C-alpha positions as CSV (number, residue, x, y, z in Angstrom):
1,X,-12.8,22.2,-22.3
2,X,-10.0,21.9,-19.8
3,X,-7.1,19.5,-20.5
4,X,-4.8,18.3,-17.8
5,X,-1.4,16.5,-18.0
6,X,0.0,15.0,-14.8
7,X,3.7,14.0,-14.8
8,X,5.1,12.0,-11.9
9,X,8.9,12.7,-12.0
10,X,11.7,10.8,-10.3
11,X,14.7,12.6,-9.0
12,X,17.3,10.0,-8.0
13,X,20.1,11.2,-5.8
14,X,18.3,14.4,-4.7
15,X,19.1,14.9,-1.0
16,X,17.1,18.1,0.0
17,X,14.0,20.0,-0.9
18,X,16.2,23.0,-1.9
19,X,18.0,20.8,-4.4
20,X,14.7,19.4,-5.7
21,X,13.3,22.9,-6.2
22,X,16.5,23.8,-8.1
23,X,15.9,21.0,-10.5
24,X,12.1,21.2,-11.1
25,X,11.7,25.0,-11.2
26,X,13.7,25.5,-14.5
27,X,11.9,22.5,-16.0
28,X,8.5,24.0,-15.1
29,X,9.6,27.4,-16.5
30,X,10.7,25.7,-19.8
31,X,7.4,23.9,-20.1
32,X,5.5,27.2,-19.7
33,X,7.7,28.9,-22.3
34,X,7.8,26.1,-24.9
35,X,4.1,25.2,-24.8
36,X,2.3,28.2,-23.3
37,X,0.8,26.1,-20.5
38,X,-0.1,26.7,-16.9
39,X,2.3,24.6,-14.8
40,X,2.4,23.8,-11.1
41,X,3.9,21.3,-8.6
42,X,0.8,19.4,-7.4
43,X,1.9,16.8,-5.0
44,X,4.8,15.2,-3.1
45,X,6.2,18.7,-2.2
46,X,7.9,17.2,0.9
47,X,9.5,14.2,-0.9
48,X,13.1,14.7,-2.0
49,X,13.2,12.2,-4.9
50,X,9.7,12.6,-6.4
51,X,7.6,15.4,-7.8
52,X,4.1,15.6,-9.4
53,X,3.8,18.3,-12.0
54,X,0.5,19.4,-13.5
55,X,0.1,21.1,-16.9
56,X,-3.3,22.7,-17.9
57,X,-4.6,24.0,-21.2
58,X,-8.0,25.4,-22.2
59,X,-9.6,25.1,-25.6
60,X,-12.6,24.1,-27.6
61,X,-11.3,21.1,-29.5
62,X,-10.7,18.0,-27.4
63,X,-8.6,16.3,-30.2
64,X,-6.3,19.3,-30.4
65,X,-5.8,19.5,-26.6
66,X,-5.1,15.7,-26.4
67,X,-2.5,16.0,-29.2
68,X,-0.8,19.0,-27.7
69,X,-0.6,17.4,-24.2
70,X,0.7,14.1,-25.7
71,X,3.4,16.2,-27.4
72,X,4.2,17.9,-24.1
73,X,4.5,14.5,-22.4
74,X,6.8,13.2,-25.1
75,X,8.9,16.4,-24.8
76,X,9.1,16.0,-21.0
77,X,10.2,12.4,-21.2
78,X,13.1,13.5,-23.5
79,X,14.0,16.7,-21.7
80,X,13.9,15.7,-18.0
81,X,17.7,15.4,-17.4
82,X,17.5,14.6,-13.6
83,X,15.8,11.2,-13.7
84,X,12.8,9.9,-15.5
85,X,9.0,10.3,-15.9
86,X,7.5,7.5,-13.9
87,X,3.9,8.0,-15.0
88,X,1.9,10.5,-17.0
89,X,-1.8,10.9,-17.6
90,X,-3.9,13.2,-19.8
91,X,-7.5,14.1,-18.9
92,X,-10.0,16.2,-20.8
93,X,-12.9,17.7,-19.0
94,X,-15.9,18.6,-21.1
95,X,-18.3,21.3,-19.9
C-alpha cells in the first residue's frame, strides 16, 4: 500500500521564491528526519506565498499508515512557524 499526505501551506509575507525555498526546505528536511518519509514540493513552485508539500509512506497495514500520516499532519500544523496549513489530505492506495 502507498499512503500520501498532501499539505497546502501558506507563507504570508514571503516576497520571493528564494525566501520561500529558505522557509520550506528546512521544514521538509525535518519531516524526513522526524518521520522517515519521502517528501517533495508538489505544486505552486512559482507562487511566493503558497506551497504544496507531499509526504509518502509504503506499508502493508492501511490503519497504521493512516495513523502515522495523521500524526505527521498534526505535527506539521503545530511546527510550521511561517504561516499555517490551509488544507491537508491523506490518501491510501491499495494494490
